[in-house]
N, C-alpha and C positions, 0 to 999 in steps of 0.2 A: 420398453417398460413405461407404464403410465405412473407418474407420481401425483398422489392425492394427498397423503398426510406427511407433512414436514415437522421434524422436531428441531427446535432452536435450543441448542445447548450452550447456555450462557446468556443471560438476558441483561447484560450491562450496556454500555454506550454503543457498541457495535451490534450486539445481538437484538437489542429492541428495534433498531432501525432495520435490520434484515428481516426480522419477523414482520414488521409492517409492510415491506414490498412484497413479501410472500402472501400475506393476507390479501393485499390489494389485487394480486394476480389470481386469486380464487382459492388458493390452498387452505385446507385445515392445518393450523399450527399449534403444536404444544411447546410452550416455553419451560425449559428445565434450569432451575437454579437452586442454590441452598441457602441463600441469604434473602430473608424476608424483605428487607428494606429495598434490594435491588429488584426483587419480584414486583413490589407496590410501584416503584418509580417506573419500571418498564410497562406495567399496566396502564399507569397514568399518561405516560408519553403516548401510547398508542391511542388511548381514548381521546385525548386532547387533539392529537394529530388527525384523527379521523373526523372529529367534530368540526376542525377548522376546514377540513377538505369538503365536509358536507355543506357547510355555510357558503363555500365558494361555488358550489355545484360541481366539483371535481371528482364525485364519486360516481360509478356507473349507475345507470337509471334504475330506480327502484331499490338502490342499496343505501342503507343508512348507517351512520357511525355504531349504532347498536348492533345492527345485523352483522357488521364487520367484527365487532367484539365477541359475538357468540361463537365465531370459529376460532378464537383464541382460548386455549386451555393452559393451565399451569400445573406442573407436576414436580415434585422435589425428588422423585425416585426415577433415577435415569433408566435402570433396568426395565421398570414397568412402563415408563414412557415410550420406550422404542420397540415394545413388543408387536406392534402393528404399524411401525414406520416404514416408508419407502425411502426417504432421505433424511439424514441428519446433518444439519450444518452446525459446526462447532466454532465458537467465538470465546474460548477462555484464555486465561493468561498465556504468554508466550514461553512456555516451559516444555521442551521436548518430552520429558519423562511423564508429565501430567497428560499431555495429548496422546502419547502412546497408550497410556493406561485406560484413558477414556475410549480410545478407539477399539481396544480389546473388548472392554465391557459392552460397547455398542454392538459390535460384530457378534459377540457371543450370545446376545439376548434379543436379537432382532431377527426379522424374517431372512431368509437366504438371499433374497434379492436387495436388501436395504444397503443404501450407499452411505459412507461416512465421508463428509466433505469438510475440510478444514479451512477455516478463514485466516490461516496464518499469513502474515505478511513476509516471513523470512524463514521459517524452519522448513527443512526439506520433507516433501510429502512422502518419499520413499522411506525416510528415517521414521516418520509417524506410524507408517504401515508395518514397520518391523514387529514381528512377534504376534501379529493378529492372523486369524486363520483365513481371512480372505483379502489379502493385499490388492486383489484385482477391483475390490469395491471401494478402494480408498483413493480420494482424489483432493485436489485444492480447489477452493472456491473463494478467491480474494476479493472482498468488497472494499470500496474506499469510503471513508467516513465523512459525513453521515450517508448511509446507505440509500435513503430516500431521494437524495439531492444529487449524489455523485454517480455519473452515468457508467462507469467502468466496473466489469467484473472480469477478472482474470480466472480462467479455469485451467488447472495445472495438472498434468499427466505425471504421476510417479512412474518409477522404473517399472512397476508391476500393474499399473492401472489398465483395466481392460478398455477396448474401444467402445463396447457398450456403455461402461460407465461413463466415459467422456461425453459420448453422444446423448446420454440421458441428462447429464448435468448441464451442458451447453444448451439443450433444448428448454430445460426449466429456467436457466439464466435469461434466455432470450424472451421468456414470458413475463419476467418482472418488470413492472413499470419505474419510470424514473420521473420526478416532478419537474426536471429541467431538460426535457427532451428524451431522445430515445436511447435505451441502455446499448452500450457496445460491449460485446462479449469477445474477449480475446483469448484465443486458445494457446496455452503454453506447452509446447510439444516436447520440451526436455526440462527435467526438474533441477534448475540451476539456482544458486542464490539470488534473491531478489526478484526472481521471475522476469517480467518485462519492466514495468514503469520504475519500481525502486532501484532495479539493477542499472538501468541507463543513466538515472540521475545520481546514483551513489558516488561515483569517482569525482564528481564536481567538489565533493568534500575535501579532496586531496588539495586542490587549489585554493579553496577557501581557508582551510587550515594554514596554508602558506601565508596567505594575506594577512589574516588576524595576528599571527605569529610575528610577521614583519612589522605590523602597526604597533603591536605591543613593544617590540624592541625599540622602535623609533619614538615611542610615547605619543602616538598619534591618537586623538580622541575617538571613540567608537562611533559617534555620529557621522564623522567624516568617511570612516570606512564603510559604515552603512549606506551613505549617499552613493559611494562608488558601487556598492554590491546590488542595491535595490532597483527594482523597475518602478518608475514613477506611478505607473497604473495599477500597481499591486495593491489589494486591500491592506496590507501589512508590510512595513520595511523588513529587509532580510534578517537583521539581527533581533528585531522584535519577534519576528516568526520563530527564529532559532530559540529564543527564550520561552515563547509560547508552548512550542513542542517539547522543550525539556533538554538541557544540555547532557543529561544522563542518557537519554535515548539516542543522541547523536554519538556519544562516547561508546556506548554498547554496540551500535551499528559499525562504528569504525573497527572495534575489535573483532566483530563477527566477520566482516569482509577481510580483515587483515589475515585471519585464520583460514577462511574458505578460498579467497582469491589471490590476494597478494599483501605482502607487508607494507607496501606503500600506502595502504589505507589506515594505517595505525593512527590513532588520535594525535593532533598536534599538542604543542606545549600549553597554549592557552585553554584549549578544550580539557586536557588533563588537569590543569591548575583548577578550573572550574568544578570538574567532577571531584576532585580531592577535597576541595574546600566546601563543597556542598551548595554551591552558588549555581543552581541549576535552572534559574529563569524564573518564570511566573509561580511554579509550585512552592519555591522557597523564598519568594519576595524579591530575590536578586539573581541577575546573571550578567549579561552585557549591560543591562539597564536595571534601575531601582522600580520594582513592581508594587511597592509598599502603598502607594497611593492610587493604585489602578494601572491600567495600561499606559506605558510610557508613550510620549508623543515627541520623538527625537527631532532635532532641528537638521534637516538634511541639505540645508542650502549651500554648504561648502563641502567639496569633495576632496579626498586625500590624493586622488590621482594615482592609486597603486594597482588598479584593475583594468585588465583588458577583457572586456566582456565577451570578445571572440573566442577566448580561451574556453568558456563554458560550452559554447556551441560546438567547439572542435572535441571537447572531451566527451560530450554526450553522443556525438555522431559516431565517434570512435567505438564507444561502448555498444552503441546500436549495432555497429559492424560486428563487433565481437560476439553478440548473441545471435546474429545472423550466421556466423561462422560456427557457432556451437550447436546450431539447428533448434535453438529455443523457439524462434520463429522462422518463417520462410519468407516473409516479405517486409521491407522497410516501411511500407504503408501501414501495416498493422501496428509498429512501433509509434509512428506519429498519432494514429488515430487513438490508441490506447492512452498516450500521454495527454492528449487533448481532453479525453473523456474522463480521465483520472485526476488530472491536475489543473484542468481549465487553462492551460497555455499550450502553444504550439510545440510539437516534438521537432527534433533536430535534423530529420533525414531529408526532407524535401529540400532544404536549404543546402544540404551537403551534396545533393546530386549534381549541382552546378558549381560548388565551391570546394570540393574534396581536395583538390591540390593545394589551395590556400590553407585550408584546415590541416592538412597533413604537415606542411611545412612548419606551421605555428606549434603543432605538438612536437616535432623534432626539436625545436627551439626551446620550448617550456619543459620538455621532460629533462634536458640537459640542465637548464637554469634551476629547476627545482630538485635536481638528483632523483627523479622518480622515473624508473624505466617502464613502469606500467603505463605511463601516459604517452609512450612512443606510439606512432600510428600503426594499426595493424594492416596487413596486406590487403584486405577488403576495401579498406578506406583509401590507401595509397594508390591502388589501381583504379578505383572507381567502379570495380565490377559489381558492387552491391547495388548500383543503379539499375542493373537488368532484373534484380530481385524484387519484382513488384507484387 
């Protein structure tokens, strides 16, 4: 199937960025939102973005910012917007019932071939497709924020997603440009929580929660813990980033993975206190740090000495092996490439190919130390058999 017209449902932070890359790839885009302010901000974002690219000579020959914007329409009526759509990409709030309702409305009012692609970062694609007449046309298309700069798109197969739908969406995703190099499209073959990148990195929170809870008990300043946790080359320290993202996001993610995968993901004591007190980080002015005078600049000159950084590598490699066991992906190289493209740092698997025994031993030790059975090494890591899964 050839895709010509794309509808972008939700024109907020994610939606406006996805719309931009679709326009840059030559598609006609209709943005659908119900809030005037969000529509205006989305149009302004795209117009400014294209004008900057035009100034730098980064638009295709003969294409101007104005001609780009001519291919972007706005419609507040979803049923009307999708009547001749080939592909709809949804980027609305992470609420399963809302996504299900919108999926039904799109499938009921669009052509037989129209695909509903959800940009969800966590909700099951199979769940979103429940109750719609053509679950085979429903797929995940998970971008990383901001879409024009981040190279990764995960394309997720729900339990009933057809091969044709997967093939079409992978093909479209590969045509979408990225301002920081070539886009990497990772196919997620099983609909499991967190897909690839978020899933592999999620259990690191189990160890982080243990460290911050221990530091809180011992009365150790957050700066010293932050110095332990942070990569000196990262643009933001670990606890500053945790505040920036929002402690409520971390809390809800912990509950989600605790429900779907293991109770060991449950939020720790400090995170629960932050959530209950409403000290959620940047958005409330206080989290680990005080944000009332702008972004904090923690003094990272002194470490607490609580963290063994190899544990993070071991946990991520173990989770990578788990998703290989589950059939989410077939190759450890896809995991590493996806993490590099989505997070701008190397994935854990290449290192694990030569160090799996050390990492397994470390996890045996730390799963006992933390009382978290989920951190025990899985068979694929212990045996090193994942090495053959290239």
